[in-house]
Backbone bond lengths (Angstrom), bond angles and torsions (degrees), N, CA, C in turn:
res aa  C-N    CA-C-N  psi(-1)  N-CA   C-N-CA  omega(-1)  CA-C   N-CA-C  phi
1 X - - - 1.452 - - 1.530 110.01 -
2 X 1.320 116.05 144.25 1.453 120.93 -178.39 1.517 110.88 -61.18
3 X 1.333 117.68 -41.35 1.460 120.94 -179.03 1.519 111.28 -61.91
4 X 1.325 117.46 -41.32 1.464 120.87 179.77 1.522 111.31 -65.28
5 X 1.326 117.27 -35.98 1.463 120.32 177.25 1.523 110.60 -65.43
6 X 1.325 115.67 -41.02 1.468 119.97 177.37 1.521 110.79 -60.84
7 X 1.332 116.87 -43.66 1.460 121.31 179.90 1.525 111.25 -64.17
8 X 1.333 116.43 -38.51 1.460 120.21 -179.87 1.528 111.04 -65.50
9 X 1.332 117.75 -43.53 1.459 121.89 178.55 1.531 110.35 -64.46
10 X 1.334 115.65 -41.70 1.463 119.99 179.36 1.514 111.29 -62.43
11 X 1.322 117.03 -44.21 1.456 121.29 180.00 1.527 110.69 -62.35
12 X 1.329 117.67 -42.51 1.463 121.38 179.23 1.530 110.57 -60.92
13 X 1.328 116.24 -44.85 1.463 120.11 -179.36 1.519 111.53 -64.56
14 X 1.315 116.89 -37.07 1.454 120.83 -179.26 1.521 111.98 -70.26
15 X 1.315 117.46 -31.72 1.465 121.07 178.96 1.526 111.12 -75.08
16 X 1.329 118.05 -39.88 1.462 121.98 -173.76 1.528 112.73 -81.74
17 X 1.340 117.75 -46.67 1.457 119.33 -170.97 1.513 115.61 -69.22
18 X 1.341 122.48 -31.93 1.459 119.26 176.48 1.521 112.96 -60.34
19 X 1.331 117.72 -33.48 1.464 121.10 178.63 1.520 110.48 -63.73
20 X 1.325 116.03 -40.84 1.459 120.35 178.70 1.521 110.40 -66.48
21 X 1.348 115.27 -43.08 1.459 120.68 -178.57 1.521 111.10 -64.06
22 X 1.337 117.25 -41.06 1.467 121.71 -176.70 1.518 111.68 -64.30
23 X 1.330 116.69 -25.97 1.454 120.31 -178.38 1.524 111.74 -74.55
24 X 1.319 117.54 -14.37 1.445 122.14 -179.82 1.531 109.63 -92.52
25 X 1.313 115.86 177.91 1.460 121.44 179.40 1.526 108.40 -80.89
26 X 1.323 116.99 82.91 1.455 121.82 -175.73 1.527 110.93 -110.07
27 X 1.321 116.16 167.56 1.452 122.49 -173.82 1.532 110.13 -134.92
28 X 1.330 116.04 154.62 1.462 121.82 175.64 1.524 109.48 -82.42
29 X 1.322 115.23 155.39 1.453 120.13 178.44 1.514 111.62 -166.63
30 X 1.321 116.29 -169.23 1.464 122.65 179.64 1.523 109.46 -128.12
31 X 1.318 115.51 156.58 1.465 120.99 179.66 1.519 110.45 -140.67
32 X 1.317 115.93 157.45 1.464 121.86 175.54 1.527 108.06 -155.36
33 X 1.328 116.20 146.08 1.466 119.52 177.76 1.527 109.95 -151.84
34 X 1.328 114.51 157.71 1.461 121.13 -179.41 1.517 109.65 -137.40
35 X 1.327 115.54 134.28 1.460 122.77 175.80 1.519 108.55 -114.93
36 X 1.339 118.92 111.16 1.463 120.27 -178.12 1.524 113.24 -61.58
37 X 1.338 116.46 -39.89 1.464 119.82 -177.40 1.522 110.90 -148.07
38 X 1.336 116.40 130.82 1.462 121.73 167.17 1.520 107.12 -125.65
39 X 1.324 116.10 156.79 1.464 120.63 -175.58 1.520 109.85 -144.07
40 X 1.321 117.01 140.22 1.458 122.37 175.85 1.525 109.22 -89.36
41 X 1.329 119.15 115.50 1.462 121.15 179.38 1.522 110.80 -71.70
42 X 1.309 115.85 157.74 1.462 120.27 -176.17 1.519 112.44 -65.52
43 X 1.356 117.63 -23.30 1.469 118.08 179.49 1.526 112.25 -72.49
44 X 1.331 117.52 -4.43 1.461 121.21 172.88 1.527 111.57 -82.28
45 X 1.323 117.29 -1.51 1.456 119.89 -176.28 1.522 112.34 -60.52
46 X 1.340 117.64 -26.34 1.459 120.29 178.74 1.521 110.73 -64.68
47 X 1.342 117.41 -31.78 1.460 120.95 179.73 1.525 110.55 -66.12
48 X 1.328 116.52 -35.38 1.459 121.63 -179.39 1.532 112.34 -94.88
49 X 1.340 116.36 2.68 1.461 121.30 -174.38 1.521 110.57 49.42
50 X 1.316 114.61 51.15 1.458 121.78 -175.33 1.527 110.62 -121.93
51 X 1.331 114.76 161.63 1.460 120.27 175.17 1.520 110.89 -81.32
52 X 1.338 116.35 -29.51 1.459 120.92 177.37 1.524 109.51 -157.64
53 X 1.330 115.08 151.75 1.463 121.91 179.71 1.524 108.50 -137.35
54 X 1.325 116.20 135.70 1.463 121.19 177.50 1.527 107.92 -142.86
55 X 1.339 116.24 89.08 1.451 122.49 -178.34 1.521 109.84 -124.67
56 X 1.317 116.50 148.23 1.463 121.11 176.55 1.518 108.84 -158.86
57 X 1.326 115.82 168.17 1.455 119.63 179.30 1.518 111.18 172.50
58 X 1.331 116.55 -162.06 1.458 122.48 178.09 1.521 108.55 -127.98
59 X 1.341 116.39 174.01 1.465 119.94 -174.29 1.520 111.32 -150.14
60 X 1.330 115.07 143.86 1.467 121.76 174.92 1.511 108.93 -132.81
61 X 1.357 116.57 138.42 1.462 122.11 178.66 1.530 109.89 -133.55
62 X 1.327 115.38 143.69 1.454 121.18 172.38 1.518 106.84 -144.77
63 X 1.358 116.92 140.37 1.450 117.19 -174.03 1.512 114.55 -160.02
64 X 1.323 114.39 -178.75 1.458 124.24 176.02 1.525 107.60 -111.31
65 X 1.318 116.97 132.38 1.463 121.11 -176.24 1.527 110.78 -127.66
66 X 1.323 115.00 164.01 1.464 121.99 172.26 1.523 107.25 -138.35
67 X 1.332 115.99 129.11 1.452 119.27 -178.51 1.513 112.11 -178.61
68 X 1.337 115.46 -162.77 1.459 122.44 -179.70 1.512 109.19 -133.14
69 X 1.318 116.77 149.74 1.462 120.07 178.89 1.524 112.47 -57.75
70 X 1.344 119.70 -47.77 1.471 119.00 -179.55 1.527 113.86 -79.82
71 X 1.323 118.45 -3.23 1.460 121.00 -177.95 1.515 112.69 -121.93
72 X 1.331 114.70 -158.04 1.453 120.38 -179.94 1.518 111.47 -92.04
73 X 1.324 115.48 -165.62 1.457 120.25 -179.88 1.525 109.34 -156.97
74 X 1.323 116.22 163.26 1.456 122.55 174.16 1.518 107.78 -142.06
75 X 1.326 116.87 158.45 1.452 118.78 -179.14 1.516 112.88 -179.50
76 X 1.323 114.58 -170.90 1.466 123.17 179.20 1.520 108.48 -121.53
77 X 1.330 116.63 132.37 1.460 120.91 -177.20 1.520 112.13 -123.73
78 X 1.325 115.54 140.77 1.462 122.09 167.28 1.519 106.84 -82.76
79 X 1.330 116.95 133.42 1.464 121.89 -175.05 1.524 110.32 -123.88
80 X 1.317 115.47 134.35 1.468 120.38 173.17 1.519 108.42 -131.05
81 X 1.318 115.20 114.19 1.463 121.68 178.05 1.524 108.70 -109.28
82 X 1.305 117.29 120.27 1.464 120.22 173.30 1.524 108.55 -93.39
83 X 1.333 116.27 144.52 1.460 121.72 179.09 1.528 109.13 -112.63
84 X 1.306 115.21 132.98 1.451 121.10 -176.83 1.521 111.01 -65.96
85 X 1.319 115.39 136.54 1.463 120.89 177.05 1.530 110.48 -60.22
86 X 1.341 116.15 138.76 1.456 120.82 -179.91 1.515 114.26 95.07
87 X 1.336 117.16 -1.07 1.462 119.90 175.75 1.522 110.89 -60.92
88 X 1.332 115.99 146.91 1.470 120.57 -171.51 1.521 111.31 -125.43
89 X 1.339 115.50 135.70 1.464 123.29 167.23 1.521 106.14 -125.32
90 X 1.324 116.19 108.37 1.462 121.60 -177.62 1.520 107.65 -101.57
91 X 1.341 116.66 96.92 1.447 120.39 -170.93 1.504 115.81 -123.03
92 X 1.346 114.78 -165.47 1.459 121.61 -176.26 1.525 112.27 -63.57
93 X 1.333 116.31 -32.98 1.462 119.97 -176.12 1.520 113.22 -95.76
94 X 1.325 117.20 8.20 1.451 120.94 177.41 1.517 113.01 130.57
95 X 1.312 114.73 -178.15 1.464 121.72 179.32 1.528 108.69 -100.86
96 X 1.325 115.80 118.55 1.458 121.86 -178.30 1.535 109.46 -105.19
97 X 1.309 115.99 133.70 1.465 122.54 175.40 1.523 107.91 -120.77
98 X 1.316 116.95 123.59 1.455 121.03 -175.62 1.526 112.23 -74.24
99 X 1.342 114.79 145.74 1.449 120.55 174.93 1.520 111.04 -82.77
100 X 1.342 116.16 -169.87 1.459 120.21 -175.62 1.529 112.92 -93.98
101 X 1.341 117.09 11.50 1.466 120.27 -176.81 1.529 112.85 -121.80
102 X 1.330 117.67 17.86 1.461 120.81 -174.07 1.532 110.62 -84.58
103 X 1.331 115.37 132.16 1.457 120.92 -177.57 1.522 110.28 -151.40
104 X 1.326 116.04 145.93 1.462 122.91 172.40 1.528 107.35 -107.45
105 X 1.324 116.95 122.95 1.461 121.65 -178.77 1.518 108.99 -127.52
106 X 1.333 116.99 122.06 1.461 119.59 -177.51 1.507 112.36 -170.54
107 X 1.327 116.27 -150.11 1.456 121.19 -177.26 1.508 112.11 -146.94
108 X 1.333 115.98 158.56 1.463 121.65 178.81 1.519 110.77 -138.77
109 X 1.322 115.17 149.35 1.451 122.73 168.11 1.524 105.69 -93.78
110 X 1.346 117.55 126.81 1.456 120.96 -171.38 1.527 112.41 -129.21
111 X 1.320 114.54 155.37 1.463 121.68 179.41 1.524 109.80 -146.85
112 X 1.341 116.60 129.83 1.460 121.88 172.51 1.513 107.92 -110.38
113 X 1.328 116.32 109.71 1.457 121.79 -179.68 1.519 110.48 -101.23
114 X 1.307 117.24 124.81 1.468 122.97 -178.59 1.515 110.11 -91.79
115 X 1.332 116.63 127.35 1.467 119.56 176.93 1.524 112.69 -116.69
116 X 1.337 117.25 2.75 1.459 119.65 177.16 1.521 111.22 -166.85
117 X 1.347 116.38 141.89 1.463 121.34 178.62 1.526 109.16 -131.23
118 X 1.325 115.87 134.60 1.461 121.81 -179.57 1.523 109.51 -106.94
119 X 1.331 116.44 116.25 1.462 123.72 176.83 1.530 112.89 52.54
120 X 1.324 116.27 36.29 1.468 122.53 177.61 1.523 113.23 56.09
121 X 1.318 116.76 22.98 1.457 119.89 -176.04 1.527 113.10 -130.86
122 X 1.330 118.02 -36.83 1.465 122.82 -176.78 1.525 109.56 -114.28
123 X 1.327 116.70 122.70 1.460 122.17 179.84 1.527 110.48 -106.08
124 X 1.323 115.56 138.57 1.458 121.85 176.08 1.520 107.57 -118.81
125 X 1.336 116.53 130.66 1.453 118.40 -176.78 1.515 113.11 -162.26
126 X 1.310 114.58 -169.81 1.460 122.72 -179.93 1.522 109.04 -116.18
127 X 1.322 115.78 131.28 1.455 122.20 177.50 1.527 107.89 -104.51
128 X 1.359 116.18 119.54 1.457 121.82 -177.00 1.522 109.65 -121.52
129 X 1.325 116.70 147.44 1.456 119.83 177.60 1.510 111.53 -161.57
130 X 1.333 116.10 152.53 1.452 120.61 177.25 1.526 108.54 -150.76
131 X 1.332 116.21 143.08 1.459 120.31 -178.50 1.516 110.99 -176.82
132 X 1.335 115.74 -154.65 1.465 120.89 -177.96 1.514 108.96 -151.91
133 X 1.343 115.88 157.28 1.458 121.29 -178.92 1.525 110.81 -142.35
134 X 1.311 115.25 145.32 1.457 121.00 173.38 1.526 108.72 -76.34
135 X 1.317 116.05 139.51 1.463 121.34 179.16 1.524 108.58 -97.35
136 X 1.323 116.01 117.91 1.456 121.24 -179.68 1.522 110.32 -115.06
137 X 1.325 116.25 151.81 1.454 120.78 176.77 1.516 113.07 110.33
138 X 1.322 115.23 -176.82 1.463 121.66 -175.02 1.529 111.61 -128.08
139 X 1.315 114.10 162.63 1.464 122.04 176.52 1.522 108.53 -141.23
140 X 1.326 115.84 164.96 1.467 121.74 176.30 1.517 109.15 -111.38
141 X 1.341 117.08 128.37 1.455 121.50 179.69 1.512 109.58 -102.02
142 X 1.332 115.65 126.39 1.471 123.26 178.66 1.521 111.80 54.05
143 X 1.336 115.97 33.61 1.472 123.66 175.56 1.519 114.49 62.12
144 X 1.337 117.20 15.08 1.470 118.54 -176.67 1.522 113.72 -131.95
145 X 1.313 118.33 -38.67 1.452 121.55 -169.30 1.529 111.42 -110.40
146 X 1.331 117.07 127.95 1.458 122.26 176.16 1.530 108.73 -83.06
147 X 1.322 116.90 126.77 1.468 122.41 -178.13 1.527 109.01 -135.64
148 X 1.343 118.08 162.02 1.472 119.94 173.66 1.527 110.33 -61.76
149 X 1.326 116.62 142.21 1.465 120.56 -179.86 1.525 111.58 -61.45
150 X 1.337 116.85 -24.71 1.464 120.13 178.91 1.522 111.61 -59.57
151 X 1.308 117.49 -28.32 1.464 121.03 179.34 1.521 111.05 -65.47
152 X 1.317 116.90 -30.57 1.465 121.18 -179.36 1.521 112.31 -87.96
153 X 1.347 117.67 -31.43 1.459 121.30 -170.00 1.522 115.03 -100.59
154 X 1.333 118.07 -5.46 1.468 119.26 -177.88 1.531 109.94 -66.54
155 X 1.336 117.33 134.54 1.464 120.41 -178.54 1.522 112.22 -71.85
156 X 1.323 115.34 139.64 1.463 122.71 176.88 1.535 112.61 55.44
157 X 1.344 116.09 24.51 1.473 122.01 179.67 1.524 112.58 57.99
158 X 1.324 116.99 27.46 1.458 120.52 177.46 1.524 110.14 -69.39
159 X 1.313 116.40 150.32 1.455 120.74 -178.66 1.528 109.97 -83.88
160 X 1.329 115.73 69.20 1.460 122.18 179.49 1.519 109.37 -132.60
161 X 1.334 115.48 159.57 1.458 120.25 -178.27 1.524 111.61 -113.89
162 X 1.337 115.59 22.22 1.456 118.91 177.37 1.519 109.05 -132.72
163 X 1.312 115.07 164.38 1.458 121.57 178.42 1.516 109.26 -118.51
164 X 1.339 118.92 137.21 1.463 119.08 171.31 1.523 109.56 -66.28
165 X 1.309 116.58 151.46 1.453 122.60 174.05 1.524 107.81 -122.12
166 X 1.307 116.81 139.80 1.460 120.28 178.14 1.512 109.08 -154.13
167 X 1.317 114.92 149.54 1.474 119.00 173.74 1.525 109.30 -144.39
168 X 1.299 115.16 140.78 1.456 123.83 176.00 1.520 105.77 -145.23
169 X 1.327 116.00 95.84 1.455 121.68 -169.95 1.527 111.44 -128.87
170 X 1.310 114.87 148.23 1.458 121.28 170.56 1.522 107.33 -81.15
171 X 1.335 116.83 128.73 1.449 120.26 -176.41 1.517 113.37 -125.24
172 X 1.328 115.42 149.81 1.462 123.14 175.16 1.522 107.76 -128.82
173 X 1.339 116.78 122.24 1.456 121.47 -179.16 1.524 109.98 -115.43
174 X 1.320 115.69 137.70 1.463 121.51 176.83 1.525 108.66 -109.85
175 X 1.323 116.76 123.60 1.465 121.72 178.03 1.524 107.89 -79.13
176 X 1.321 117.02 106.67 1.463 122.27 -178.37 1.523 110.81 -81.42
177 X 1.314 115.73 -41.72 1.462 122.24 179.01 1.519 107.62 -158.18
178 X 1.315 117.65 172.32 1.453 120.85 178.53 1.530 110.50 -59.25
179 X 1.328 116.06 120.34 1.453 121.11 179.95 1.513 115.13 87.11
180 X 1.331 118.83 -3.41 1.472 120.91 -177.26 1.522 111.07 -129.50
181 X 1.343 115.27 123.66 1.466 121.36 179.33 1.529 110.17 -132.08
182 X 1.321 115.45 144.67 1.464 122.71 171.45 1.521 107.12 -108.14
183 X 1.345 116.57 132.21 1.461 120.36 -173.78 1.523 111.44 -129.91
184 X 1.322 115.71 136.45 1.461 122.79 174.15 1.520 108.06 -120.06
185 X 1.337 116.50 145.41 1.464 119.50 -177.83 1.517 110.10 -152.38
186 X 1.325 115.06 168.18 1.454 121.23 177.60 1.509 110.64 -164.19
187 X 1.334 116.91 147.32 1.458 121.47 -179.95 1.511 111.37 149.93
188 X 1.345 116.62 -146.56 1.455 122.61 -179.35 1.525 110.64 -71.27
189 X 1.320 117.09 130.22 1.454 122.39 171.77 1.526 107.19 -143.38
190 X 1.337 115.12 74.91 1.468 121.37 -172.80 1.524 111.31 -51.16
191 X 1.364 117.56 132.60 1.464 126.46 15.49 1.530 115.96 -92.94
192 X 1.323 117.81 45.25 1.450 118.72 177.07 1.517 112.40 -167.41
193 X 1.331 114.56 -164.05 1.448 123.28 175.41 1.520 108.69 -122.35
194 X 1.331 115.99 151.03 1.450 120.53 173.90 1.517 109.15 -129.89
195 X 1.314 116.60 142.08 1.455 120.26 178.08 1.524 111.57 -92.08
196 X 1.353 116.79 -20.63 1.454 118.81 -177.10 1.518 111.51 -156.87
197 X 1.332 114.77 126.57 1.460 122.18 173.86 1.521 107.09 -135.43
198 X 1.323 118.49 141.17 1.448 121.25 -178.01 1.529 109.51 -131.90
199 X 1.337 115.85 143.16 1.456 119.15 -178.84 1.507 111.53 -163.89
200 X 1.319 115.36 -177.02 1.444 120.81 -179.09 1.521 111.83 -140.05
201 X 1.332 116.59 155.92 1.468 123.66 178.34 1.529 108.31 -131.25
202 X 1.326 115.80 130.89 1.457 120.17 176.81 1.509 108.57 -123.80
203 X 1.336 117.10 119.49 1.464 123.26 -179.55 1.527 109.62 -104.50
204 X 1.328 116.21 136.30 1.463 121.00 -179.08 1.529 109.04 -85.09
205 X 1.316 115.40 76.40 1.461 121.40 -175.59 1.519 113.36 -88.80
206 X 1.293 117.93 -7.86 1.463 120.05 179.38 1.517 110.43 -100.66
């Protein structure tokens, strides 16, 4: 599957590049980001073995990073994805409608690799991440039966109660001051896509 290949490449990059970064003069810091809206496109229905999928929500991340102001960074983030009430997964085992309490809570290993810098101020790069989240909340199956939301959101109908998390986004970071960057990104953020995410990174370089 194309999605699995993407996850495999992302995982490889996350394992290799932190070692390279750590060998340089890097610093610890903190990060945070917010995504107002993400949405699961219908072509993701193969992941859920469904006839149609209509999911959306928002996302918040906060984490610990290590990197350099003129370079990239890597770190670990706490992730909370809320799912909008009324989201639908119409699959082999029935039609699931999400309640108003569904949330994905977990963590990811992340890496922002810079491949271009404009006038030592604007960085262009790729933001990669992979992890897992617990699925909380309830859903209604076939408009009659209340079930755990994990029953609707588990990938490939596997008997698990967690969801994989992944991101592969194009990012642009602006160096505001030494040790402080503001970053915007957009792209894959499994289980969906986002057109816009904004956040900041503060490195303790002093």
